[in-house]
Structures are given as structure tokens and as C-alpha cells.
N, C-alpha and C positions, 0 to 999 in steps of 0.2 A: 469570551469577558477575560481579558489580559492578566496575569499577575501582578502583583505590585512588585517593582523592580528587584529591589533585597530578597523578596521568597524565586524569582526568578533567577536570578544572577545564582543563587545556591541551587536551584535544580541545574543549570545548567551545569555548574561545577562539578556537581555531583555524576550527571551523566558525563562527561571528561573523561573523568578518575575511572569511570566504570568502564567505559570502552577503551580505557590505556591499560588499565591493570585486570580488567577480567574478561575482555570480550578477546581483544587481540591476541594473550599468549593461548587461546583456545581455538584458534582459527585452521592450527592443522589437523587435530582432533576431530573438527565438526567434517574437513575434506576426506580424512579417511573412515568415519562411521553414515556420513553423509544426514547427518541429524544432528540440532541445538541439544547438548546437554539439559536434563532436566534442570539440575542447580542452576543455571543460567536461567533457565527460563522462568524457573518461580524468583531469582533476585531480578531479573526482568518486571516481575507483577507485583513484587514488595513497590518497585521504583514509580509503579506506576503507567509504566510507558506503553501498557496495552490502551489506558483511556487518555491519551494526547488532546483528542478533538471531542471529546464527549463531556456533556455538561454535568457541570460536579454534583448536580441533584440524582445524576445516575452513576455517581460516584466515579466519576472521570476528573480531568484538572483542567478540562475545558480552555486550553489556550487558545490566542488568536493566533491567526495563519502565521503572523510575523512571527511568534514565536516558536511554532511548531515547526518554521523551516530552521532555525537556530537551533534546536534540537535535532533536526536529523543532520543539519552540517556535520554535527559530533559523531551521532551514531555512523554516519557514509565511512568516518574514519578506517571501520572495521570490518569483515567480511559481509557483503550485502545480505546474505542467506539472515544472520543477525535482524537486521531490520525488517527483514521477510516475515518472521513467526509473529511478529507484534504489527506487521505493518498494514496488513490488512482489517483489523481492530482499527485500528488508524484510521485507514483512509477508506477503500472500497467495500470493505463487509461490514460497516458501520453507519456511513454516511447518508445512505439510504434511506433508513430508519429514519437518522436524524433531521434529514430535509423533508419525508413525505410520510412518515411512519404516522399510525393512530397514536393517542397519546397510551392506550392499551398496547399496544405493539413497541414501544418504547420501553415502557417498565416490564415490562416481558423479558426482555432482549439486551438494552444496552448494558442496565450492570453488571452483568456476567460478561459482556463484554470489553467492558469498561477495566476491570479485575482480570482478564485471560482466561478466565474458568470454561467460558466459550471462544471459540475462533469462527470467525466470519468469513466468509468465502465470496466471491461476486460474479454469477455465474453468466457470463454475456458471449464471451468470443465461443465461436462456431468451428468447425472444418473448412466451410464455406460464408465464413461472416467474422470479419477482423476488425478492421477501419470501417466498412461499411455494415456499421451497427444495425441500419435497416434491412440488410439482407436476414435477418437470424429467420431461421427457420423453427425453432421448438415452439411446442405450438399447447394453448392451456384450453381447453374444452369445457363448458359451466357446463356440470351435471348436477343437477338440483342444486344442494347447498354445498358440493364441492367442487373443483374443477379438478380437470386431468391432463397431466404434463407427459409430455412425450417430445424428444429430441437427445441430441449430442452435443455437450460443450467440452469445448477445447483448451488447453491450457489452465486449465484455472489454479491459482495460486490457494496454494495451503489446503486444497482440497481432501488429501488424505486424513487430515488432521481435525476439518473444519466441523462444526456442528452445525452450523446453521450457513444454507445458502441462499444467495441475496440472486433468482433467478429470474432475466428477463424472458417473455416468452411473448409467444405472436397469440393477440385474441381475436382479432379480425384481419383477413387475407391483405386488404389494402396494404401498399406500400407507405405508410403514412405512420407520421410519429405517435399519433392516439389511436394505432393499432398493436402498439406493443403494452405490457403489464409488467410489474414486477410482482413476482411470490417471493415469499418466505419460507423456505421448506426446510426443516430441522435434519439434519441427519437420520439415519437409522429409517425411513419413512419405506414405506414398500416400495418399489420401484424405481426407485434410487438404486444403481449401481454406478463402482468407481474403475477405473481403468488402471494400469499398473501405471507406478510414478514413470513420470519424463525423464530420460535418458536424455541427461545435457550437457555441453559443452563447458558449463562452469555454474558457479555458483550451488556447488553441492550443499545440500543442507537444506536448501530450499524447495519444497517440493511441489511440484505441478501433476493435474493429471486429467483425464478426460472423467465425465460425470456425465452417464447417460438417466435418462428418465422415460420407462419404459412403463405407460398406463399407470404411472405416478399420483396418486389421490390424494389431493390437502382439501384442508376445509377453506372454505369463503373466506374464513378471518385469514390467512396466510397471504390474500390480496395486498400488496403495501398500499396505506391508508385507506384500505376497504375503497377503492378508485378504481375502475379500468381504465387505460390507455395515457396511465403515469411513467410508465416505465424509460420510455426513450427521452422525455426529458428528465427524469430523475436521472439516469446514468451518466446524460451529457453533465448534466450537472457536478454529479462527484468526480465524474473522468478530467473537469476543469481543477477542482480540487488537488485530485489526485497527481496533477502532472506540477505541480509547484513542487510538491511534498518528493516527486521521482526527483527533478531537478536537485533539490537541496540536498539528496542523497549524493547527486552525479558528480556534485563540489565538493560535496566529505571524501567520499572518493578519489577524486582530482588533488586535491589540497594532499592526503596521504602518500600516493604515486609520486608528488613535486618531494617531499619530503624525501622519500626515499631515492629520488633519483641523485637529490641534491649528493644525499649522505655515500650512494656508490660514486657518483663521479669526483668527491675528493676521495674518496679510497681507491678508485683503478686507477692506474698508473701504463701511462702508454711514452713511449721515446723518453723514457726518462723523468714525468711530470704526470701529476693529478691531470684525468681526461676533465675536470671540473677547469683549467687553465686553458681550454681551447675554447676561442671565439665562439666558433660553432656550436659547442656543445653548450657555451653559456647565452648561446643566443637561443635555441629550443629550449632552454628554462627559463629564463626571461620572457618568451611566447605563452609558455603553460600556464606560468605568473599570472600573467595577463589575461589570459583568456576565462583563467578562473575566477580571476577579479570581476572583470568584467559580468561573468554568467551569476556571480554572488550577488553585485550592488541589483542585475536584473531581475532577481528572484525577491531579494528583499523590498523592494521597491513593489511586485506586483503584488507582493503578500501584503504589503502596507494598504495597498489601493482596494484588494477584496477586505480587507478589514474594515474600511470606509465605508463597504457596499457598492462599488465600483463593480461593473462588467468586466470581469478581469479573460475573458475567453482568451483574445487573441495575444494580451501577456504573457498569460500562461502558456500557450503554448509556445510563443518566442522564448520564452525562459527555458523550457525543455528540450 
């Protein structure tokens, strides 16, 4: 449900000011500490940034997709780590519940996800299953009124701080979409082990790690939607939406880079003049601006189509 225009514009202006005045000045600190400062996270909670996509009845802002990407355009101007701390709650950490959860599951988890008091994490990727999600090996075996999970998930965003994992696991051996189910597994459940945070080339402060399940017993009520076989389909729907969110983030990053490039080109001098006066430099900046404008238009168009209920699998992938 979209906000009224005045309210949304106020939100957008507030987020833009927050990014400029609070996030960008703290970027060096995030790199040095490999963590998002606690006071910044508290401010993000107050702004409602953890619940952009969650329904108002569960404490979220319930933005439309078109509104969400505009907010993310702004968040993208700061280090991606800031967006990442709330990003799983906005997208892959909550949307499986939004799309396919039971009323009880929604009431139990969505308010805490919307407030940021609970961090959600989406456990799909494995050492041998990335883009080919159908190849995942993590298994979930029914045992009375429980399921027993075994397997390893890799590069799981926000896993070190997550309180809830949406875990994709195989409940049937066949390579079919209905062989994969989704389980809502709370952190601290016996049988869950976290690996050390991954050492990455960039994005310090955005933590990922392995999540290992060894005979992890969860109640049958943890099965998303109380339905086996809906995991793969739900994951694909979640990722469709997530592609537009990440595409918008990249446009925000590009906007920041272009502005910094222009400023540098005006300041840097060679052969007695600013390099901004050289035609080749101007052409590179112009091409960057054109590409970013095209990307922004693609994202807004795809988001508007999604809000109208159209199938946006292809256009979302194109935008990303």
C-alpha cells in the first residue's frame, strides 16, 4: 500500500538527510571496526528502515515497490554495509513469511522484523548450490512432530547477528521445485553452528558466514505456511523482488561515484588545466550518467509493473 505523496516525500527527504549527515560521515569507522555502530542502528530503527516492505498491521511502513526503490536509491549513496544491516529484514529475511507464512507465523515474527529487534537471514546458498538453487543438498527429514535439518549454507548475509533463519531444505530427493521446503529456524536452536565471518575484499561491516545444521530439530510449526514443497517457488518470488531492491542500491552507488568523479575531475589538474576540461574525461562521465539514468528508468518501470500485479521476473532480472 503506497503512502500519500506528501508523507512519502517527507520520508524520502528524511532518509536523504540521514544518509548525508549520519551515514556517510561514519563510513571510515565502519571500515576500521568491521561493524555498524550501535547508535546508527538505533537511528535506523527509529526511522522505520527495517520495516519498509512489511505491512502496517505488523508494524512496518508497507511501501509499494516503487516507493521502496526510491528509498534505496538514497540509501545507496552511503556504504552498502549500512543498507545491508536492514536489507535482509526489508527483503529476503522477511518476504518469505510475507508471501507464504501462516497468520501465526506472520504475527510471531513480522513485528520484530519490522522494528529491527529481530534480524532475519535467508539461508539458500550452499557450497555447491548458488545460482542453481535446485541443486541444494541441505535435507529436512520428518520425525514425528519435528523435522531434522542437516546441511551447510554459505555466504549467508547477516547470519552472525540473525535471530531467525529462513532455511531452504530438501524434503524429497527428486530434482523438482516441490522437493524443496522452507523452515523458519530460530537462532540458538540446538544443532546450529555458525562459521567465522567471511573475509571479503570489500563491504566491511556487512557480515556473512557459513551456517551449519547438524541434526537440528525444529517443530513442525517451523515449516513455512505449514506446507511442504513451497520453498523453491517462494524463494524465487523473494529473489524477484530482491533483484529490484539490489538494482536500486547499485543506482544509488553509481550516483555517489559520479558526483565524486565530477568533483575530482574539477580539482585534479594536468597540463595546466582541470582534467574535467579534457574531452575523453567528459565522455566517460557523460556515459556513466547516461547508463545510470537508463538503469534508474528500468528499475522504476519494473517496480511500477510489479505494483500493478504484473509478472516482473524478466524485467527485474534485466534491471539488475
